[in-house]
N, C-alpha and C positions, 0 to 999 in steps of 0.2 A: 575417401572413396578416389581411385584418381579418376581422369577424365575419360582413360578406355575402359575403363569397366563399365563405367554410368554408359559411356553411347553402347556397350554391347547390351547392359541390361532392360536399356529405352528400345534398344531394335529388336531383342526376344519379348518384351513386351507386346510391344507394335505389329511383330509376326505373329504373337498368339492371339492378339484380336482378329486382328482380318481372319487364321484359321478359323475362329467361334463366330464369324458374318454368318446367315443363313447363305444357302446355296443358292437362295431364288435373285442374290443379286450377285450371280454368276454369268456370264453369258455360256449359252451352249458351245461358242467355239471353245472359250479360255478352258471350259473340262473336256476340250476333245470328242464331245455326243456329238453322233450323229447318225440320223436314221437310216443310211445308206444300206442296203439290202438285211438289213431286221425286221424280225420277227414278231407277230404282235404281242404276244406277251414278254421281247425283251425291250420294245419302246415301252410298254406299259410298266414294268417295271424301274425304266429309269423316269418315267415321269413319276413314278410314285416314289425313287427317292430322289427328286429334286432336280434331277442331273441335267432337264430341258423340261419345259412346260409346252402346251399343244399352239402357245402361239407360236413361236420359237419352230415347231415341226411347219407348219401351214407356210410360215415362209420357206424355211428351208424348201419345199416342194413344190411353192412357187417361183423360187429361183430357177429350180430346175426346168422348170416347166418353160421358162421364158428361154433360158440357156438353150434346150435342146427340141423342146417340140415347136416354139416359137422362131427360133434362130437355129445355127447349125446346120445339122442335117433336117431341121422340121419336120421331127416325126408328124404334126400333126394330129393328135391324137384327142385333143380338146377340144369340145366345139363352144364350150363357154364354161368361166371361172365363178363359183359363186361371193359374189361380193360382202358376203356375210359373213364367208369363212372364222377371216380373223376375228372379229366378233365374235361368232359363237366359239371357238379360242378363247379369249380371255374370258367369257364367260363359263366354261368348262376351267379353264384354271380356278378359277376364286373359287369354285363349286366343287371341285376339289381340295383343295386347300380348308375350307370352311366345313363340311360332312363329308367327304371321300367319295366313294367313286360309284357311277351304276356301276359299272359293268367291265367285262376286258376291254370292252371299244373305249371306256373314256377320253375322249381328247385323240382318237387314232383318226386321223385323214385319210377317207375313199375317195374314190370315184364313182360315177353309177352311169351306165348307160345311156343315151339321150332319147331312149322310150320308155323312161320309169319315172313318174312325177315327183317332181320336186319343188314345192311348195316358192313360189318365189323369182322361181328360174321359168322361163318357156321350154317344153316338152315335144318338139321336135319333128322327134325320127329321125334327125339328119334332112326332111325336106323344108324345102324354100316356103313351100305353101303355107306351112306348119309355125314359121319365125317367130310370129309374135303370140302365141298358144301357151296361156299363163294356167296352169290348172288351180282349181280351187282350194287344192290338197294335198299334202302326202302322199304317195302310193302306202298300200299298206305296210309294203318293205322297208321304206324308207320310215313309217312310224317307228318300226319297232328298231330299226337299229338307230334312229334318235334318240329313243328312251335308254339304249343303253351305253350312252353317250359319243356313237359314234359322227363326226365333224363330215358333210357333203360339201368337199372341197371344190369336186369341178364334173362338169356332166362330158360326156364321150362323144365322140364320131363314130359315126356307125353306118353299114351301107344302108342305101334309105330303105322306111319304114322296114326294117329288116328283110329283106330282099334283095342278093346280089344282082343275078343276072349280068355274070360275066366281069363285073367292075367291084372287086371283093374291099368293100372298106370307101369305100366313096359312093358320098353323097354330094345334094346338090345346095344342100347349105356350108359341109366341111371341108366338102372336095373330098383327096384319098390321103389317108393314114397307110406310112408304111411302115413295113417290120422295121423293128431295131437294130434285128440280127443282120440284116443284108437288105438298105436299100432299094438294091435292084428288084425283092420281091414283096409280096404283099402280106396283111397279117392276117389275112381269111376275114371269112366274116359270118355274121356280121356283126360282132362284139367286137368289132376292130380297135375302138378306138380303148375301147377299156384294158381289153388286151394288152396292147402295145407301148400304154401310159404306168401298165404296173411292172410289167417287163423291165422299165424304161427309169424306174424308183423315182416315177412321182406322185406316188401313194402307197398306203401301206396295202391296200389290197383292189379291188373294183366288183363291179356287179354289171353280169353279161343277163340276156335273154338267151333262151334256144329253141328253136323250133325244130330244124331239122339236124343243128351243126352248129349253132351260132355261140354257142362258148365253148364248145369241143375243140370246131376248127380253129379261132384266136389262141385258146391254150397254148392246142397243142405248137406250131408255130410259133410261139413267142417263149417257149421253154417254160411256161408256166404247170400249175395244179390245174387242172375244170370239173366243175363238175356239174351233172344233168340230173337235178334231184329224180325223182320218180314224180309223176305225176298228180298235184296235190298235195306233196308236203308243203309250197310254200308258192303262197300267194301270186294274183296276177292284178288284183283289182291295181286301180290309177295306171296301168300299164298297156299301152299301145298293142294292139293286137295285133296276129298274123292268121295264128287259127289257133282256138280253145281248147281244140282237140287234141293239142300238143304243146301250145305255149308254157313255160316253163321260166322264171329265173332260178338264177346259179351265181356261186363265188367263182372270182377267178385269183386266185394267190401267189405268192412264190414259195408256197410249202404248203405238205397235205394241213398239216397243224392248223396254220394259219385260213384253207380255205374251210377247214372242220367249223373253225371258231366261228366262222362269217354263217356258216348253213344253220351252226345253232342258233343263232340270230334269226337268222331269216322265217327258219321253220316255223309251222303255224297255222291252226283253225282261224281264218277268216271269213264273218258270213257274208260279205259280198260274193265269195269264189264258195261255189256251191262243191267242188272239185274237191276244196280243202276240210270236207268234213267227216271222206273214208280215212283222213290221214291223225284222226284223233289219239286213238291207241297207239299208235306207232311213231311220234316225234320220242324223240331222244333227245336230254334236256342241252349235254352238251358232248356234243360227238367227238372234242378231242381228249377229253378223260380221260378214256380207257383207251388210246391209240397201243396198236401193240405193234413193237419191231419184230415180233418173233410169229408173229401172225402166216407169212412161207413157210412154215415148217408145218408138217403133216396136213397141209389143203391140196384139194385135188383142183388144179385146172383145165378145162376146157380151151382149146387152142382154135379161134375160128377159122380155117384153112381156107374158105372161102374170099378174103379180104388179104392176100396177099398177092402177090405179084404186079402192082401197078409201077415199081421202082427199087431197081437190087440195093439201093442203100437204107431203105426205107426197112427193107422186109431186111437186111443185117443189122441191122440195130435193133429190128423186133425178136429176131431169132437168137441172140446175146443175150436180148431182156430175159429171155426164155428159158436160157441155158443158166444162166443165172439164179433164177429160180429154183431151179432145178438143184442145184447145186446147194441154195436155203433149206434143200429138205420137200419143196411142191413135188409133186406129180402134175405131168399133164398130158393131156390124150385130146388128139383130134379130135374136131366135131364141126359137122356138116349143116346146112340150114336147108329149110326146102326154096325153090326158087321166088316163092313169093316174099318171103324173107330177106335174101340175098339183094331182092331187086325192089326195095320196099316204097321206093319212092312211087318207080312209074301205075302200081296199082295202087297206093293206101296214100302216102304222104303228099303227093301232087295233087293231083285232085281232093284231096280233100281241104288241103290248104287254102288251094282254089273256089273253092264253094262256101268254104268259111269265114275269109277274109271280109269282099263286101260290109255281110251284115253286122261279123263282130267290129271289124274298124269303123261302121257308123254308129255302132252304138256308144263307142268311145268316142266320138266325136259332139253324139249330143253334151255328155257332160263341162263340152270346153261353155267359154263365154258366148253369148252372141255374135259378137263381131267375127266371129272363127268361121272354116271351112265344116259343111258338119255331111256333105256325102263324097264318095268316091269322086263321082262325077266330077263337085267341085275342084277337089287334090287334079285331078285329068287335068281339067280348062287351065286351070293356074299353072302349072310342069310344061302345058303348052304353049303356054302365052310367049311371044316374041320376046318382050323381056326377060324372061328365063331363059329361054331357047338361045341368045346372044347372052349370054352372059357367061363368064370364065369357068362358072362350076355345072352348064344346065344339067340336067334332070336326065339320068341312064336314058337314053331309049327302049332299051330292054325294061327296064323298071316302066318304066308307061306303057307298054307292051301286057306285061305281068298289070297297072290295073285293066285291061281294059279285057284281058281273060278274064278276070275274076269277076269282072261286070256281067260280063257271058256267060260266067259256071253260076250265075246265083243264083240261080232254080234250077240248080244240079240237087240244091240243099235238100228240095220237098219233093226227090225224088228216089224209087225203091232202089235203085243203083247205088244210092250214095247211103242209105238207112244198111245194105249190105255190106260194103268197105267199114260203117262203123260199129255194128252189131251184131257182127260175124267173123269179116276179113281179119278184122283189131284183137280179137278176142282171139281169134284161131293162131294169130303171129302168140300171144301169150300162154296161149294154151301148147305150143311146142315148145318154144324154150323152156315152161318149167317140166314139159317133159323129159327135157334134154338133161337140166339138171337133176330132175329127180331117177332118173335109170344112170346117170355114170354119177352122181354124189359127187357133183361138181358145187362148187367156193366160188367161182365166177366164171366170167366169162373173160379172154383177152386176145385181142388183135391190134394190130397198127391199128391207133386213129381216126390216120389219114393215110392212104394208100400209097401216097407222095408228098413229096416237101412241099411247103410253101410255095405257092405259082409263081408265073414274071407279073407282075404290075400290067395292069390293061392296057396301059397306057405304054407300055416299053419290054419291049421282048428281052429276056434274059436266055440266050442261045444258051444257056448252062443247067436249063431245067428241063427234066426230064420225068414224063410220066406218060404209061401204057396204060392205068386202068379207065374203063370203059367212065368209072366215078369214083372219084378219088376220096367223096366223102360217104361210099354206098353204105359204109359199115355203120354209120351211125343214123340212118336211116331204119337200124333194128330196136333201139332203143326209145326212137322216137315212135315208133309204130307202137308201140308194146305197152309204151308208159313209163317204162322201167329206168330206174339209176344209171348212171354209165362214173368213173370217174378217166380223168385222161391226165397222165404224168407222167414228168421227161424221163427220156429212155437213152438217149443218144444227139450227137448231132452231125449233121453231113460236111464233108469237105469244103460245099459252099457256106457255111459256119449257120446252118438252118438248124434250129432244133424241131428234133422229133422224138413223138411221144406213144405210150401207149395204154389203150385202155381196158380197163375192170367194169365190166357190166354184171348185175345180177337180176332177179326178180325185186317183185314190187317191198320198198320201204329194207333194202340191206344196204342202208348207207354205210350202218355204220361197219359193216364185216368189208365193205368194197375199200372205205377209208383204212381201214388196219389193215388189208395187203394190198394197197398203193403205197402206205404209209413204210410197212417193212419192206416195200419195196426199195421204195426213195431212200432210205437211211442205209440200205447196205449200197447202193450204186452211187448217191451225188451225180446224179448227171447233168443237173441246172449249169447251164452257163451264165458268162455275161456278154450281154452285147457292146461292144467297144465304139458304136457310136454312143452311146449315153453314158461316160463312165464318170468314177466318182469326180466329185469336185467340192473343195470346202469353200461353203457360203460365209459372210463378210455378216454375222448376226448381230455386231455392233451397229452397223452403219442402217442395217436394216431397219432395226427396233428404234433407232432415235425419231 
């Protein structure tokens, strides 16, 4: 045998051995796999094929957070990192190898709004007064996510204690979250951090909470799909409340499918949240399983005309979306609401929220360790202390005024007027919507999620921002007042590169139908764009994992 032939055979054997080595020994960089813009299903399949590990996923997202959230454009969406995330990822990698997966979310890193309890991490609500408030256990929804194998990567910034008062996405503990699509605009509120983080690919999906618009608004202005579920479909135990008459937890994701997968895990009956008892017969095991791209064919949509006219670009994007739905086979009819529905904040959402806040919030505070604030008065005292007022990020004066209003309105909860709103006016809103759906034989209502694009940051004016609406969030109060579900999905982008979404709203527990319609629209239009401030980059995992 010649030396050349011998060398060739030796090289062939060595190459064959290398090819036969387990994929787990090859870095994600060498495999050229990156989770950027990947769906839950795509990442889950890659994990199963050993193209990447959960540990590597966590490292990639942490590197993106370091590069774009804490440096560079400084999106400032993250309020705290879970120090156990890498350890948890390693454990889930071993578990996958040994006994398989827990579910679709096994080893998937997510972010969580910082008013939802995660054991081992403080739940601050963005308030400096609660910076050391460590909950005794996970919120019900966090337990469900962990049981499915999700990794809580980080907690996200938010409007302080879920109310913006003119400073959308600002808190005394986290500062201001920026919109990754346009740094001169806000990321809406109050779930600003989760929305900005998911849009920037800092995690696979995120959790927000929605009282009057707090999932839908941020999702709308950051090009995401956001779901406000039917009141009672998802538990609120272990969540800092604003008003339990309106509060719900909802997912934000880069696609309808991912949002549907997340909702499937979140939905469930919780003995500690009485509202969820009514959902038992309505929960769908997997909202993603039967998503229908043809759902808009032969559907009938009611266009809520009351919520147009705030901004010409938003109106055009929405009208173009409606035209596309018609071309897909949908029948559209204009519908209009009564004044109490059109302007639901003033007669319903605002006064009930103010009346509920003190008692609902203090019931939550009672669960905290002894050294933490137990009353709203204590929160106000800390918020108005010289140390906080003179800090780089003092409490929003409007938020403090809101606390004081809640103190003044606490007795209103025992009044006849309050009972009339809750037991007569809110059911009247539901009845009106149900009557319109029945009369017109509608599958859903459609409208621009917000009447105007993302607004200027509170700390600097953007002269390109135009809004002529009396309240850009007016449409959102309808689902809140009724307790009905709403799904927002990207529909287009303004000339200032700010995303605009449209909403599909339906009757109680119509999530599957709404998700089908939203999915059908999404698949046809593909309106989601990428924020230029947080682009793709390769992470050197070889050095990270050494």
